[in-house]
C-alpha positions in Angstrom: 0.1 0.3 0.2 0.9 3.7 -0.7 2.3 5.7 2.5 0.2 8.0 4.1 1.6 11.1 5.4 -0.1 13.4 7.8 -0.5 17.4 8.9 1.5 18.4 11.5 -0.8 20.6 13.7 0.3 21.8 17.4 3.1 19.7 17.8 0.9 16.5 16.5 0.8 14.4 13.6 -3.2 14.9 12.5 -5.2 12.6 10.3 -7.6 13.9 7.7 -10.5 12.5 5.9 -8.9 12.9 2.5 -5.9 12.3 1.1 -4.1 13.2 -2.2 -1.7 11.0 -4.5 1.4 12.6 -5.3 3.0 11.3 -8.9 6.4 11.1 -10.0 6.6 13.6 -13.5 9.2 11.2 -14.6 7.5 8.5 -14.1 3.6 8.5 -13.8 3.1 5.0 -12.4 5.5 5.7 -9.6 3.2 7.2 -6.6 5.5 9.0 -4.3 2.8 9.0 -1.5 -0.4 10.1 -0.3 -0.8 13.5 1.6 -3.4 14.8 3.7 -5.8 17.3 2.7 -6.9 19.8 4.8 -9.7 21.7 5.5 -10.8 25.2 6.8 -11.1 23.8 10.4 -7.3 22.2 10.0 -6.1 25.7 9.4 -8.2 27.2 12.3 -6.7 24.9 14.5 -3.0 25.3 13.6 -3.3 29.2 13.4 -5.0 28.5 17.1 -2.0 26.4 18.2 0.7 28.7 16.5 -1.1 31.9 18.5 -1.1 29.9 21.7 2.8 29.1 21.5 3.5 32.7 20.4 4.1 34.2 23.9 6.5 32.0 24.9 8.4 31.3 21.7 8.8 35.1 21.1 10.6 35.9 24.3 12.8 32.9 24.1 16.2 32.9 24.6 18.3 33.3 21.6 20.5 30.6 22.1 17.4 28.1 22.1 16.2 29.3 18.5 20.1 28.9 17.4 20.3 25.5 18.6 16.8 24.4 17.2 17.4 26.2 13.8 21.0 24.7 13.8 19.7 20.9 14.2 17.7 21.1 11.4 20.4 22.5 8.8 22.7 19.8 10.2 20.1 16.9 9.5 19.0 18.6 6.1 23.0 18.1 5.4 23.4 14.7 6.4 20.6 13.7 4.4 21.0 15.4 1.3 21.5 12.2 -1.2 18.2 10.9 0.4 16.3 14.2 0.4 17.7 15.4 -3.0 16.3 11.8 -4.3 12.8 12.5 -2.7 12.9 16.2 -4.6 13.9 14.8 -8.0 11.4 12.2 -7.6 8.2 14.3 -6.9 9.5 17.6 -8.6 11.5 16.4 -11.7 14.5 18.6 -11.1 17.6 16.3 -12.0 19.5 14.9 -8.9 22.7 17.1 -9.1 20.2 20.0 -9.1 17.8 18.9 -6.4 20.7 17.6 -3.9 22.3 21.3 -4.5 18.6 22.7 -3.6 18.8 20.7 -0.6 22.2 21.5 0.4 21.0 25.2 0.1 18.1 24.6 2.8 20.4 23.4 5.3 22.8 25.9 4.7 19.8 28.4 5.2 18.7 27.2 8.2 22.7 27.3 9.6 22.7 31.0 8.3 19.5 31.7 10.3 20.6 29.8 13.5 23.7 32.7 13.6 21.2 35.8 12.7 19.2 34.6 15.9 22.5 35.9 17.7 23.2 39.2 15.6 19.8 40.4 15.9 20.7 44.0 16.6 19.0 47.4 17.6 19.8 51.0 18.2 20.9 52.7 21.7 20.5 56.7 20.8 20.5 60.1 22.5 17.3 61.8 22.5 17.2 65.8 21.9 15.6 66.3 24.9 18.0 66.3 28.2 17.8 63.4 30.8 16.0 60.9 27.9 17.4 57.9 26.3 16.0 56.2 23.2 16.1 52.2 22.3 15.2 50.8 18.8 14.6 47.3 18.9 12.8 44.4 17.1 10.4 42.0 17.8 8.5 39.5 16.0 5.3 40.0 14.4 3.3 36.9 15.2 1.5 34.3 13.5 3.1 34.0 9.8 1.2 32.2 7.0 3.8 30.8 4.4 2.8 29.5 1.2 5.2 28.1 -0.9 5.5 27.3 -4.8 6.1 23.8 -6.5 9.5 24.9 -8.5 11.8 24.6 -5.4 10.2 22.5 -2.8 12.6 22.6 -0.4 14.7 26.1 -0.5 12.0 28.4 -0.7 10.2 26.7 2.2 13.4 26.9 4.4 14.1 30.5 3.3 10.7 31.5 4.7 10.0 29.2 7.5 14.0 29.9 9.0 14.0 33.5 9.3 10.1 33.2 10.7 11.4 31.2 13.4 14.7 32.8 14.1 13.1 36.3 14.7 10.7 34.7 17.1 7.6 33.9 15.1 5.0 31.3 14.8 4.3 29.6 11.4 1.7 27.9 9.4 3.0 26.6 6.3 1.0 25.5 3.2 3.2 23.6 0.4 2.2 23.7 -3.1 -0.1 20.6 -3.7 2.3 19.1 -6.3 4.9 18.9 -4.3 4.0 18.0 -0.7 6.8 15.4 -0.2 9.5 17.5 0.7 7.5 19.9 2.7 6.5 16.9 4.9 10.2 15.6 5.2 11.2 19.1 6.4 8.3 19.4 8.7 9.3 16.1 10.0 13.0 17.3 11.0 11.3 20.4 12.4 9.3 18.2 14.7 12.4 16.4 16.3 14.7 19.6 16.5 13.6 21.0 19.9 10.6 23.7 18.9 7.9 24.1 21.5 4.5 22.4 20.5 2.6 25.0 17.7 5.9 27.0 16.9 5.5 25.4 13.7 2.7 23.8 11.5 2.3 22.3 8.2 -1.3 22.2 6.4 -1.4 20.5 2.9 -4.0 20.7 0.7 -5.5 23.1 -2.3 -4.7 26.7 -2.4 -8.4 27.6 -2.7 -9.2 25.8 0.8 -5.9 26.2 2.8 -4.4 29.2 1.3 -7.8 31.6 1.1 -8.4 30.2 5.0 -4.8 31.1 5.9 -4.6 34.6 4.2 -7.9 35.9 5.8 -7.5 34.1 9.1 -7.3 37.3 11.8 -4.8 35.6 13.7 -2.0 35.8 11.0 -0.3 38.5 11.1 1.3 38.4 7.6 1.6 36.1 4.6 4.5 35.4 2.7 3.9 34.1 -0.4 5.8 32.5 -4.0 4.0 31.9 -6.6 1.7 33.5 -9.7 1.0 37.3 -10.7 -2.8 36.4 -10.3 -2.8 34.8 -7.1 0.0 37.0 -5.4 -2.1 40.2 -6.5 -5.2 38.7 -5.0 -3.6 37.8 -1.4 -2.0 41.1 -1.3 -5.3 42.8 -2.0 -6.7 40.6 1.1 -3.7 41.1 3.3 -4.2 44.4 2.7 -7.6 45.0 3.3 -7.3 43.7 7.3 -3.9 45.3 7.5 -2.0 42.2 7.6 1.7 42.4 6.1 2.5 41.0 3.0 5.6 39.6 1.1 4.9 38.8 -2.9 7.7 37.1 -5.0 5.9 36.1 -8.2 6.6 36.4 -12.0 9.6 36.9 -14.3 10.4 37.3 -17.8 14.1 37.8 -17.4 16.4 39.3 -20.1 19.7 37.7 -20.7 21.7 40.7 -22.8 24.5 39.3 -25.4 26.6 41.9 -26.8 29.0 42.0 -29.5 32.0 41.9 -27.4 30.9 38.9 -25.6 32.8 35.8 -24.7 30.9 33.7 -27.3 31.5 30.1 -25.7 30.9 31.5 -22.1 27.4 33.6 -23.4 26.0 30.4 -25.2 26.4 28.4 -21.7 25.2 30.8 -19.7 22.1 31.5 -21.7 21.5 27.8 -22.2 21.5 27.3 -18.1 19.5 30.4 -17.7 16.8 29.4 -20.1 16.4 25.4 -19.8 18.0 23.9 -16.9 15.4 23.3 -14.1 13.5 22.5 -17.4 12.9 26.3 -17.3 10.9 26.2 -14.1 12.7 28.9 -12.2 11.3 32.7 -11.7 14.8 34.0 -12.4 14.9 31.9 -16.0 16.4 33.9 -18.8 13.8 33.3 -21.5 14.5 36.4 -23.5 17.9 36.3 -24.9 18.2 39.9 -26.4 21.6 39.7 -28.7 23.0 42.2 -30.5 23.3 42.2 -34.7 27.1 41.7 -34.8 27.1 38.5 -32.7 23.7 37.4 -33.7 24.2 35.2 -36.5 27.2 33.2 -34.6 25.3 33.2 -31.2 22.1 31.3 -32.6 24.6 28.9 -34.7 26.3 27.9 -31.2 23.2 27.9 -29.4 21.6 25.1 -31.7 24.8 23.3 -31.5 25.0 23.2 -27.6 20.9 22.6 -27.7 21.8 19.5 -29.5 24.0 17.9 -26.5 21.2 18.6 -24.0 20.2 15.3 -22.5 16.1 15.1 -21.1 15.1 12.1 -19.4 14.2 10.8 -15.9 15.4 13.2 -13.3 17.0 10.1 -11.3 19.2 9.1 -14.2 22.9 9.8 -14.4 24.2 12.1 -17.4 20.5 13.9 -17.7 20.5 17.5 -18.1 16.8 18.6 -17.7 14.2 16.3 -16.3 10.5 16.3 -17.2 8.0 19.2 -17.0 6.2 19.3 -13.4 2.6 18.6 -14.3 0.3 17.7 -17.2 -1.4 21.1 -17.1 2.1 22.8 -17.0 3.3 20.8 -20.2 0.0 22.0 -21.7 0.9 25.4 -21.4 4.3 25.3 -22.8 3.2 23.6 -25.4 0.3 26.4 -26.3 2.9 29.1 -26.0 4.8 26.9 -28.8 1.8 27.1 -30.8 1.2 31.0 -29.4 4.9 31.9 -30.8 4.2 30.3 -34.4 1.0 31.7 -34.6 2.6 35.2 -34.2 5.4 34.8 -36.8 8.0 33.7 -34.6 10.6 31.3 -36.4 11.1 28.0 -33.9 14.4 26.8 -34.5 14.5 23.7 -32.5 12.7 21.6 -29.8 9.2 22.5 -28.9 7.3 19.0 -28.7 6.2 16.3 -26.0 9.4 13.5 -26.1 8.6 10.0 -25.5 11.2 8.1 -23.0 11.6 4.5 -21.8 8.9 5.8 -18.7 5.9 7.8 -19.1 6.4 11.2 -18.0 5.6 15.0 -19.2 8.9 15.2 -21.1 9.6 18.2 -23.5 12.3 19.2 -25.6 13.8 22.4 -25.1 12.8 25.2 -27.4 14.5 28.3 -29.0 12.9 30.9 -31.4 14.2 33.3 -33.5 12.9 36.4 -35.8 10.6 37.5 -32.8 9.4 40.8 -31.5 9.2 42.8 -28.2 5.3 42.7 -28.8 4.9 38.8 -29.0 3.3 37.3 -26.3 6.4 35.0 -26.0 8.4 38.0 -25.1 5.8 39.6 -23.1 4.1 36.5 -20.7 5.9 34.2 -18.4 5.8 30.8 -19.7 7.7 29.1 -16.9 8.8 26.4 -19.2 12.0 25.1 -21.4 11.0 28.0 -24.0 13.2 30.8 -25.2 13.2 33.3 -27.6 16.1 35.9 -29.3 15.4 39.2 -29.9 18.0 40.8 -32.2 18.9 44.4 -31.8 21.1 47.0 -32.9 23.4 48.2 -30.0 23.7 48.0 -26.5 21.2 51.0 -26.2 18.7 49.1 -27.8 19.4 46.1 -26.0 18.8 48.2 -22.5 15.2 49.3 -23.6 14.4 46.2 -24.7 15.8 44.7 -21.4 13.3 46.8 -19.3 10.3 46.6 -21.6 8.6 44.4 -19.5 6.1 44.7 -16.7 8.7 42.4 -14.8 11.7 43.1 -13.3 13.2 39.9 -10.9 16.7 39.2 -12.8 18.4 40.6 -15.7 21.8 39.6 -17.0 24.7 40.5 -19.7 27.3 39.0 -21.2 30.1 41.2 -22.4 33.9 42.0 -21.9 33.2 45.7 -21.3 33.6 47.3 -18.0 31.9 50.6 -19.4 28.6 48.4 -20.7 28.9 46.4 -17.3 28.9 49.3 -15.1 26.1 51.2 -17.0 23.8 47.9 -17.1 24.5 47.2 -13.4 22.8 50.5 -12.7 20.2 51.1 -15.3 18.9 47.4 -15.7 15.4 47.6 -13.9 15.5 44.4 -12.0 16.1 43.4 -8.4 19.3 41.3 -9.4 21.5 41.8 -12.1 24.2 39.1 -13.2 27.3 40.2 -15.2 28.8 37.2 -17.1 26.9 34.8 -15.3 23.8 32.9 -15.4 20.4 34.9 -14.2 19.1 31.8 -12.3 22.0 31.3 -9.5 21.8 33.3 -6.3 23.4 32.6 -3.1 21.7 31.9 0.3 22.8 34.7 2.5 22.1 37.6 0.4 18.6 39.6 -0.3 16.5 37.8 -3.2 13.6 39.9 -5.0 12.8 41.9 -7.8 10.7 45.3 -8.9 7.8 46.1 -10.6 5.5 43.3 -11.1 8.0 40.5 -9.8 7.8 41.6 -6.0 5.8 43.3 -3.3 7.4 43.9 0.0 10.5 43.3 1.9 13.2 41.3 0.4 13.8 37.9 1.2 16.8 35.7 2.4 19.9 37.1 4.2 19.6 39.7 7.3 17.2 41.8 4.9 14.5 39.1 5.9 14.4 40.9 9.1 12.4 43.5 7.2 9.5 41.5 7.0 9.7 39.3 9.9 10.2 41.8 12.6 8.3 45.3 14.0 10.4 47.9 15.0 9.5 49.5 18.3 11.0 52.8 19.9 11.2 53.3 23.5 12.0 56.6 25.4 13.5 56.1 28.6 13.7 59.1 31.1 15.9 59.7 34.1 
């Protein structure tokens, strides 16, 4: 029989009436497990448990918090091979990428174990004689964390760890496509020394669990990573009841390639940014903006490099790209390939569903040329292994095309010119800029986030996470 996995509420593993099967996108005959489906009452119970735990946890000793978080990080790192295999199995990321993501999650918990001891404030003199001023940070309360399917352990880690480090209590709802990694993480947290109710896991549909969590009056803040449409609705709901909200949403990230770029380097970083992780990264480069002097050589070299990409079962060795995460996502990808052709773009290669030894959602990476900025494939986030090349005259046109988007998460440039690199860093309308690097690689100890339609609210990761998970208190002290 397929193993069933329960909710984690108030320090207990809780059964529910309904369970949903979790399928391996590399092999649809493989059921990862059956995961409990929460209802609105489960959310009520989880928030109540978190509210009850908050007074003591918010004033707990920082060493206690640090030790618990460090214990979580250590176990994740010790089990990185096992957890990486689970991640690859349920999400479809290749095994090396999956192990890398698990490693990142472990490092995040260890980083925030240290942040427990580094939280600081200010001691200032007042403009009034005999008065002192203290500026301190305090946790905001119960936070709801809603995480996506594309990074099923790293993104939960970078939300959970700072929330707990700064003294908040957590109710987490993972994406219903990838509950396995979230459950495994919850199981580790359950044994790390956190008091009952400090961390809670509720799994299920966003329309049920997510809605109940976002609208609960006991939830002081919501951190969400996912689609633009859902994010905007969550923002409106949170603002209506004056709850904090932090959103990481879409991207339509540009990779600029200038005439003076190292061609081999530009091609490699473009392939990695556009197609690795099956293009299922909000930081992926789906717009390759190439100046006309290098354009013919770039196109030829891209096709040569793409011919070497191996698509297959995520757990097989030597595979570059695993399957698309779900049937719905695959259908959307293929629909955008058809849209690009209908709009007049030239499909240079790929774009079709692939057959493999196991029945899965395999897709050949697609590359378009002869595109214009007005085409939907250059304006809308596809979230799959589909990229388009936009030919421009020079750097000035490249920068203009780069910024001509409602999104602003990550932007990259390939160039050997210090002049253009420095100008791009300052003028690219993005939260993160990459010079001669893939747009999709980021570190865990520095801020993550974008501008315009990509992000809303304070940054995630690093010490900047405190801006969302804490509130500032100013205390005046008289003689």
